[in-house]
N, C-alpha and C positions, 0 to 999 in steps of 0.2 A: 737533697740536691742530687745525690748519686742516682737515686731512683728516677728522678725527673730526667737527668741526663741520659740514663739508659732508655727511658721511654722515648726521649727525643731521638736517640740513635735507632730505636726500633722503628719509629714511624717516619723517619726521614729528616728533612731539614727543619726541625723544630715544630713540625705539624703534629697535632694531637691525634688521638684515636678516633675522632669524629669522622675523619675522612674515610676510614676503613670500616667503622662500625655501622655506617648507614649506606650500604650499597643499594642502588635502586634495582627494581625488578627488571629482569631481562626475559623477554618472551622467547619461548622455545617454539620452533616451527616444525618439530619432528615428533614422532611417536616414540615412547620408551622402548618399543620392540624393534626399532630401527638400529641396525648394526652400526651405521655411520654415526648415529647420535651417541651410542655407547662408546665408540672409539674416541670420538671428540671429547666426551666426558672424561675418559681415562687420561687423554692428553692434557686436559685442563687440570686434573688432579695432580699429574706428574709435574706440570709447570708450577703449580701451587707449592708442592713439596720442595721443588728446587728453589723457589723464592724464599721459603722458610730456611732452607739450608744456607743460602747466600746471606740472609739476615743474621743467622747465628755466626757465620764466619766474620761478618762485619763487626759483630759484638766482640768476638775474640780479638780481632785486630785492635779495636778500640781499648780493650782491657790491656793488651800488650803495650799500647801506647801509654796507658796510665802507669803500668809497671815501670816502663822506662823513665817516666817523669818522677816516680818515687825513687828510682835508683839514682837519678840526678840529685834529688834532695839529700839522700844518704851520702853521696859523694861530697856535696857541699858541707854537710855536717862534719865529715871526716877532715875536709880542708880546714874548717874552723878549729877542730881539735889539734890538728897539726900546727896551726898558727899559735895556739895557746901553749903547746909544748915548746915551740921555739922561744916564746917569751920567757917561759920558766927557765929554759937553759941559759938564756942571756942573763936573767936575774941571778942564777947560780954562779955564773962566771963572775958577775960583778961582786957577789958575796964570797967568792973563792970557795965555792963548794964543788966537790967532785962532780964533774959533768956526766961522767959515765954512770954514777950511781944515784944521782938526784933527779927528782922530777918535780914537777910544778907544785904538787900538793904539799911536799916537805918544805919547799921554799916559802910557801904561804904561811905554814905553821911557824917556821923560824922567824919570819918577819913579825908575826903576831907576838911571839915570845919576847923578842927584842923590844918591841914597842911597850910591852908591859914592864920590862926591867927599866927602861928609860923613865917611864912614869914613876915607878917606885923610887928611883934615884932622885928625881926631882922633888918628890915628897920628903924624902930624907933630908935633902939640902935645906928645904924650907923649914923643916923641924929643927935642924941644927942651928940655923940662923935664929930661930926663936929661942932655943935653949941657951945659946951664947948670950943673948941679951938678958935672960932672967937669972941664970946660974953663974956660979963663979967659975974661975978658970980650972980649979981642981976638979970640981965636978965635971967640968968640960973634958978634962983629961981622962978622968975615969970613964966617963961616958965614951970618950974617944977610944979608949982601949977596948971597952966593951963593944963599942961599935966596930972596931977593927976585928975583934974576935968574931963578932957576929957576921961581919961582912966577909971575913975569911971563910967562916962556916958556910955562909950563903954562897960564896963563890965556889967553894968546893961542891956544895950541893948543886949549884947551877951547872958546874962543869960535869958532875955526874949525870945530872938531869939532861944536860946538853948531849952528853955521849949517848945516854939512853934514847933521847929523842932522835939523834942522828941514826942510831941503829934501827929505831922503829921506822923512821922515814925511809931509810935504805930498804928495809924489808917491804914497806908499802910500795916503794918505787919498783922493787923487783916484782911484786905482785901485779902492780899496774902494767909493768912491761910485759909480764906474762899474759895479762888480760888483753893488752894491746896486740901482742903477737897472736893470741887466739882470735881477737876481733879481726885483725888483718888477714889471718889465715881463713877465717870464716868469710870475711868480705871477698877475699880473692876467690875462694871456692864458689861463693855466691855469684861473684862477677863472672867467673868462668861458666858456671851453670846458666846464668842469665844470658851471657854471650852466646853459649851454645843454643840455649832455648830461643833466643832472638834470631840467631842464624837459621835455626830450623823453622821458626815461625815466619821469618822473611821468605825463606825458600817456599814454605807451604803457602805463604801469602801470595808470592809471585805465581806459584802454580795455580792457586785458587783464583787469582785475578785472571790468569790466562783461561782457566776453565770457565770462570765466570763470564769473561768476554765471549768465549766460544759459545757458552750456554745462552748468553744474551743474544748473540747473533742468531743462534739456532732458534731461540724463542721469537726473535723478530721475524725470521723466515717462517717459523711455524705460524706466527700471528698473521703474517702476510698470506700464507697458504690458506689458513683457516678463514681469514677475512675474504680471500678470493673465492674459496669454496662457498662460504656463506653468501657472498654476492652472486655467485653463479646460481646457487639454489634460489636466492631471491629473484634473480632474473628468470629462472625456470618457472617459479611461482607466478611471476608477472606475465611470462609468456603463456603459461597455462590459462591464467585469468583472461589474457588478451584473446587466446584461442577460444575460450568459452564465450567471451564477448563476441568474437567474430562469428562463431558458430550460431550464437543467438541472433546476431544481425543477419547472417545468411539465411537462418530459418525464417526470420521476419521478412527478408527479401523474397524468399521462396513463397511465403504466404501471400505477399503482395503480388508476386508474379502469378501465383495461382489465381488470386482474385482477379487480376487483370485478364488472365487467360480465360477464366470462367466468364468474366464480363464480356470479353470478345466473343466467346462461344455463344453467350446469351444474345449478344447483338447480332451475331451471325444467324442464330436461329430465328431471332425476330425478323432479320432481313429476309431469311428464307421464307418465313411465314408471310411477310409482306409480298415477297415475289410470288409465292403460291396464291396469295390473295389476289394480286394483280393478274396472275395467269388465269385464275378462276374467273376473275371479272372479265378478262378478255374472252375466255371460253363462253362465259354467260352472254357477253355481247355478240359473240359469233353465233351462239345458239339463237339469240334474239334475231340476228340478221337472217339466219337460216329459216327461222320460223316466219319472219316477214317475207322472205323470198318465197317460202312455201305458201304463205297466205296470198302473196301476189300471184303465184302460179295457180292457186285455187281460184282466185278471182278471175284470172285469165281463162282458166278451164270453165268456170261457171259462165263467164261472158261468151266463151265459144259455144258452150252448151245452149245458152239462151239464143245465140245467133243460129245455131243448128236447129233449135226448136222453131225459131221464127222462119228460117228457111223451109223447114218441114211444113210449117203452117202455110207458108206461101205456096209451097208445092201442092199441099193438100187443097188449098183454095183454088190453085190452078186446075188441079185434077177435078176438084168439085165443080169448077166452072165447066170443064170439059164434060163432066158427067151431067151437069145441068143442061148444057147444050144438047147432049145426047138424049137426056131425059125429056128436054123440051120437044125434041123430035118424037121421043117416045110418048110424051104427054099429049102430043097431038093425037096420039092414038088412045092413050088412057090418061085423061086429065085428072080424074079423081085420085088414082094411085100416085100420080105425079105430085099433086098438092100434098098428099099425106107424106110422101118422101121428103118434100121440101120443108114441111113443118118439122119433121124429125131432124133433118140436116141443120135447120136454123137453131133448133134447140141444142143440138150437139155442139154447133159452132159457138152459141152463146155460153154454154157451159165451159167449153175450152177457153173462150176469151176471159171468162170470170176466173178460171184457174190460173191462166197466164198472168192476169192482173194481180191476183193474190200472190203468186210467186214473185212478181216484180216488187210488190210492196214488202214481202218478206226479205227479198234481196236487198232492198234499200235500207230496211231496218238493220239487217246484218251489216251492211256497209257502215251505217251510223254507229252500230256497236263496235265494229272493228276500228272505226276512226277514233271513237272514245278510248278504246283499249290502246290504240297506238299513241294517242295523246297522253294517256296515263303512263305508258312505257317511256315516252319521251321525257315526261316530267320525272319519272323515276331515274332515268338515265342522267338527267340534269342534276337531280339530287345526289346521285352517286358521284357525279363529277365534282359537285360542291364538297361532298364528304371527303373525296380523295384529295381535293385541294386543301381542305382543313387538316387532313391527316398529314399531308406533306408539310404544311406550315407548322403543325405540332412537332413533327419529326425534326424539322429544321431548328425550331426553338429548343427542343430537347437536346439536340446535338450542340447548339450554341451554349446552352446551360452547362452541359457536360464539359465543353471546352473551357468555359469560364471557371467551372469548379476545379478542373485540373490545373488551369493556370494559377488559381488561388492556392491550390495545394502545392504547386511548384514554388510559388512565391513564399509560402509558409516554410517549406523545406529550406529554401535559400536563406530566409531569415533565421531559422533555427541553426543552420550551419554557420551563419555570421555570428550568431550569439555564442555558439561553441568556440569559434575562433577567438572571439573577444575574451571568453572565459579562459581559454588556453593562454592568451596573451597576459591576462591578469595573473594567472597562476605562474607563468614564467617570470613576470615582473616581481611578484611576491617572493618566488624562489630566489631570484637574483638579490632582492633586498635582504631576505633572510640569510643568504650566503654571505652578503657583504657584512651584515651584523656579526655572523658567526666568525668571519675572517677577522673582524676588528677585535672580537673577544679572544680569539686565538692568538692574535698578535700580542695581546697583553700577557698571555700565558706562555708565549713562545720563548721568552728569556729563560724559562726553566724546563723547556722541552728538549727532546732528542731528535735524532735524524728520522725517526719513524713517522714524524708529522708529515714530512715530505711525501712519503709513500701513501699515507692516509689521504692527504690532500689530492695527490695525483689520482688515487682511486676514486675519490669523491668527484673530482672533475671529469674523470673518465665516465663515471656513472651519469653525471649530468649531461655530458656530450651524447652518451648513448640514449638517455631519455629524450634529449632534444632531437636526435636523429630519428628515434622512434616516433616522436610527435610529428616531425616533418613527414616521415613516411606515412603516418596515419592521415595527416592533412592532405598529402599528395593522393593517397588512396581515396580519401573522401572527395577530393576535387575530381579525380578520375571517375568515381561513381556518379558524381553530379553531372560531369560531362556526358557520361554514358546515359544517365537519366534524361539529360537534355536532348541527346541525340535520339533516344527512344521516343521521348515526347514529341520531338519534331517529326520523327518518322511516323508516329501514330497520327499526329496532326495532319501531316501531308497525306497519309492514307485516308484519313477522314475527309480531307478536302477532295481527294480523288474519288472517294465513294460518293461524296456530295455531287461532284461533277458527273460521275456515272449515273447517279440517280436522276440528276437533271437531264442528262442526255436520254436516259431511258424514258423519263416522263415526257420529254419532248417528242421522242419517237412514238410513245403511246398516244400523245395528243395528235401527232401527225397522222397516226393510224386512224384515230377517231375522226379526224378531219376528212381523211380519205373515205372512211366509211360514210360519213355524212354526205360527202360529195357524191359517193356512189348512190346513196339514197336519193339525193337530189336528181342525179341523172336518171335513176330508175323512175322516180316520180315524174320527171320531165317526159321520159319515154311513155309512161302510162298516160300522162296528160295528152301527149300527141296522139296516142292510140284512141284515147277517149274523144279528142277533138275530131279525129277521123270518123269515129262511130257517131258522134253527135251530128256531124254533117249529114249523116244518112237518116237520123231520126227526124221526127216531126217537131213542130214548134214547141209542143209541150215538153218534149224531151230536151229541146234546146234551153227552155227555161230552167229545167232541172240541171242541165249541164252548166248553165251560168251560175246556179247556186253552188254546184260542185267546184266550179272555177274559183268562186269567192272563197270557199273553204280551203281550197288548195293554196290560194294566195295568202290566206291567214296562216296556214301551216308553214308556207315559205317564210313569211315574216317571223313566225315564232322560231323556226330553225335558224334563220339569220341572226335573230337576237341571241339564241343559245350559242351560236358560233362566235358572235361578238363577245359575249360574256366569257367564253372559254379563252378567247385570244387575250382579253383584258387580264384575266386571272393568270394566264401564262406570262404576260409581260410583267405584271406585278411580282409574280414569283421570280422571274428572271432578275428584276431589279433588286429584290430582297436578297437573292443569292449573291448577286454581284456586290451589293453593299456588305454582306457578311464576309465574303471572301476578302474584300478590301480591308475590312476591320481586322480580320485575322492576320492578313499580311502586315498591316501596321503594327499589330501586337508582336508579331515575330521579329520585325525590325527593331522594336523597342527592347525586346528580350535579348536580341543579339548585341545591341549597344550596351545594355546593362551588363551582360556577361563580359564584354570587352573591358568595360570600366572596372569590373571586379577583378579581372585578370591583371589589369594595370596596378590596382591597389595591392594585389597579392605580390606582384613583382617588387613594388616599393617596400612592402613588409619584409620580403626576403632580403632586400638590400639592407634594411635596418637591422635585421637579424645578423647579417654578415658583419656589420659595423660593431654590433654588440659582442660578437664572437671575437673580433680583433681586440676590443677593449678587454675582454676576459682573458685573452692570451697574454696581453701586456701585464695584466694584474697577476696572472700565473707566473710569469717570468720574475716580476718583482718579489712575489712571495717565495719563489724558489731561491732567489738570491739571499733573501733574509733568512730562510730556513738553513741554507748552507753554512751561514755564519754562527749558528747556534751550537752549544756544547752538548756533549752526551751526558745525560744524568738519568739515574734509575727512577727517581721520584717522579719526574715528568712523564716517564714511560707509564708509571702507574696511573697518573692523572689522565693521560691521554687514553689509556686503556679503559678507564672508567667512563671517560667522555664518549669514547667510541661505542661502548656498551649502551650508554644513555641515548646516543644518536640512533643506534640500531633499534632500541626500544621505541623511540619516538617515531622512527620511520615505519616500524611494524605497526604501531598504533595508528599512524596516519594512513597506512595502506589498508588496515582493517576498516578504518572509518570510510576510506574511499570505496572499498569493496561493498560495505554496507550501503553507502549512498548510491553506488551503481546498481546494487540489487534493488534498492527502493525505486530508483529511476526506471530500471527495467520493468519492475512491477507496474509502475504508473504508466509507462509507455505501452506495456502489454494490455493493461486495463483499457487505456484509451483506444488502442487498436481493436480490442475485442468489442468495445462499444461501437466503434466505426464499422467493424465487420457486421455486428448485429444490425446496425442501422441499414447497411447496404443490403443485408439479407431481407430485412423488412421491406426496403424499397423494391428489391427484386420480387419478393412475394406479391407486393401490391401491383407491380407492373405485370407479373404473370396473371394475377387475378383479373386485372383490367383487360389484358390481352385475351384471357379466357372468356370474359364476359363479351368483349367485342366479337370474338370468334363465334360464340354461341348465338349472339344477336345476328351476325352475318349468316350463320347456318340457318337460323330460324327464318330470316328474311328469304334466303334461297329456297327453303322448304315451302314458305308461303307462296313465293313466285311460282315454284314448280307445281304446287297444288293448284294454283290458279290456271297454270298452263294445262295441267291434266284436266281440270274442269272444262276449260275452253276446248280441249281436244275431244273430251267426251261429248260436249254440246255439238261440236262439228260432226262427230260420228253419228250422234242422234239425228242431226239435221240431214246428213247423207242417207241414213236409213229411212228417214221420212221421205226424202226425195226418191229413194228407191221404191218405197211403197207407192208413192204418187205415180212414179213411172209405170209400176206394175198395174195400178188402177187404170192409168191412161192406156196401157197396153191392152188390158181387158176391154176397155171401151172401144179402142180401135178395132179389136178383134170382133166385137159385137157389130160395130159399124161395117166392118168388112163382110161379116156374114150377111148383114142386112143388104149391103150393096151387092153381094153375090146373089142373094135371093132375088133382089129387084133387077139386077143387071146381068143375069145369066144370058139373056138374049142379046144385050147390047155389047158388053165387053167380053173379051176373051179371057180364059183362065190363065194364060201365060203371063199377061201383064199384071193381073192381080197377085199371082204367086211371086213375081219379081218384086213388087212393092212390099209384099209381106216379108220376103227374105231380107230386103234392105233395112226394113224397120227392125227386124230381129237382130241383124248384125250391129246396127247402131246401138240397140239396147244392150247387147253383149259387151260392146266396147265400153259403154258408160258404166256397166256393172263391174267390169275388170278394173277400170280406172278407180272407181270408188273403193274396191277391195284393196288395190295397191296403196291408195291414200290412207286407208284405215290401218294397214300393216305398217306403213311408215310411221304413222302417229303412235302406234303401239310400241314400235322400236324406240322412238324418241322417249316415250314414257319409261321404258325399261332402262335406257341409258341414264336418264335423270336419276332414277332410283339407285342405280349402281354408283353414280357419282356421289350421291348423298351418303351411301354406305362407306365409300372410300374416304370421304371427308371425315366422317365420324371415326373411322379407324385411325386416320392420321392424327386427329385431335387427341384420341386416347393414347397413342404412342408418344406424342409430344408431351402430354400431361405426365405420363409415367417417367419420361426422360428428365423433365424438370424436377419432379419429386425425388427421383434418385440422385440428381445433382445436389439438391438442397440437403438431403440426408447425408451425402458424402461430405459436404462442407461442414455440417454440424458435427459429424464424427471426427473430422480433422481438427476442428476447434477444440473438442473435448480432449483428444489425444495430446494436442499441444499444451493445453492447460495442465493436464496431468504431468507431462514431462517437465514443464517449468516449475510446478510445485515440488516435484521430486528433487530437481536440481537445487532448489532453494533450501529444502529440508536437509539435503546432504551437506551443503555448504555450512548451514547452521550447526549441524551435528559435528562436522569436522572442526569448526571454530571452538565449540564447547570442549571437545576432547583435547585440542591443543592448549586451551587455557588451563584445563585441569592438570595436564602434564607439566605445563610451565610452572604452575603454583607448587606442584610436588617437587620438581627439580629445585626451585628456589628455596623451598623449606629445607630440603636436604642440604643444600649449599650453606644456608644460614646456620644450621646445626653444626656442620663441619667447621665453619668459621668460628663459632662460639667455643667449640672444643679446642681449636688451635689457639685461640686467644687465652683460654684458661691455662693451657700448658705453658704458653709464653709468659704469662703473668707469674705462674709458679716458679719458672726458671729465673725470672727477674728477681723475685723475692729471695730465692736461694742465693743469687749472686750478691744482692744487697747485704744479706746476713753475712756472707763470707767476707765482703769488703769491710763491714763493721768489725768483725772479729780481727781482721788483719790490722785495721787501724788501732784497735785497742792494744794488740800486741806491740805495735810500733811505738805507741805512746808509752807503754810500760818500759820498753827497752830504752827509750829516750830519757825517761825519768831515772832509770838506773845509771845511765852514763853520766848524767848530771850529778 
């Protein structure tokens, strides 16, 4: 029983060793090399030693209480002895025994002897009665005498015996008195010693209680400081983790921004390429117009040349007529020579007419070829317009798809944020429920707890408030980020709408320019038609028929041009309608998004109000808990229980935080993988787009090269035709020279040399003019050819530069992705290594603490066994003394 009582004293209010022997693991968040960790470990060991000392002091106090209880038992036994002594004194007084020398034991013996004598006398009387009945009187007398003698001897013997007994009793009483005096002296000395020892113990106990209270307060303060430091470190760890998360989020945002920036760059480059394409198309059309103008100029020059030739023929005919008249006069003199000259002139005129007819046929064929080429060019221009319209439609559809995709991404982000908010709400509700359960469990254990619970609860509530504040800050930050993203998305959307509008205006301007060009072409054709009408009025009926054919062709061309203009206007109108519809749809979507955002803001305001109400309820609960905690008494056992519970909660929090960190790491990995996949898909899409643009650009370049080769062929054919015309003119010149020589030979007598020389000079001047104009036309065509080649070389250089820039951008993106992947992998490995090291250190520390606790327990058990043995020996001694006293 004593052993069990001592164990109960050791472990508190009847609680067994199970509460101490099974402490749960406590995770350590510091390295063993950390000075703060070692200092805290030393403080923990000191606190443990102080607790063991206070327990030993409590044991001593309880032992002193037991000594006092034993002392009270001894006093009670002394009182019983004193009562017995009083009874013996009273008995001695009644029996007239000296009170000063008698004691209880002698009186008892005397009473015993008297009882024996009375019994003997009774027996003798009975015997006497019997003898008197049986014997005679004499015998009775003799017997009476004998009996008297015997009785007298017996009385003497009894008196002597009585004296001896009294002497013996008196000696024994004196010994008992001496023993009582010794016992009383020893008791007094023991009482004095016990009183002194008790006084000293009380003083020491009071001092120890004061020290213990001071130590208790110091321990509480140290516990509070240690807990605050631990909480600060936990906050630091949480802040570091949040910083890491924020850094990772910022890196992800930077990557997204880089992606958006690169996409914008790519779109800008695509737009630049489109602009260059449109500019080159405009230059191409300008070159076509210039070539057409040049062709028209060539036609005009050729018509003028034909007119000049016709006029020269008419002049020659007039001169020939004059010469004929002169020759007729001369033939009157020499008819034979005249007839010969006439035949020669007829032959020469027939040859010239045949040549002129051939030239006219060739010119008509060339006109037909030029018309075919113009028709082909018009068809090509119409095809280019259709392709441009298709490209614009494709660009518009692509922009719409990108807008829809971004809207979907934005909606997905909003949904993700809503899901995160719901998760946060569920976590808060779970935490509140968990806290309520914890509060209920603690309310059950509060009856045995101390004032430290109040501090712990205040700290926990403070941490909860801080967590709620941090969550609010995070939610506000996320809302701000979302608002910024919305603003950016709106700005980008508005920019795209503006770009669409600009593209629309530019395309309208281009279409207007094309319309103006077509009108200019129509005016030019009308002017040419008027000129041709004027010329046709001069020609013969055959030429009128041909002019009618040309008029029909021109009318057909007009109709075709008008049809092309109508198709262009219809396509413009359809494009305008589509653009207006898309703009209206986008504006409707923007209005919907704004309304959705306003509704979400209202819902958030309602949620904030609900959170405020919950905070008020929590404050009320806090006040109630504080009132209940203030009414509790201070006890050391509850301090131990709360200390263990706080350790358990800290361990649970650390485990929960580790789990959260692991889940966050896994979520970060998943999000990173998703983003990498998205980035890869975007890169693949960009590569596909680049390849498609490259192919389109190559096709356009090849088409341009084909067109330019065709132009070069046409120019070379024109040059050949001009060279042929030059050769023909030279042959005609030789023929005219021959005719002139013949005329000189035949008409030396009729015509003067001056007139012939003037005609020759005029002819030569005309030929030189024609030759100079042909040379200038050939030089201009050669310059156009060189310009076209230079433009092709510039286009190829620009294409190579753009290709190199795109390839460099793609390589930079791939390098950035690889670097970011390596950084993320290194961070994850570092976190895992840090967790493993911390777990190992924690296990080592817990093993060392367990070994220390086992040693302390063994020492305490050994001390308890020693105390039990001492108490058993004391009890045996006390029982022996008690038996001796009895």
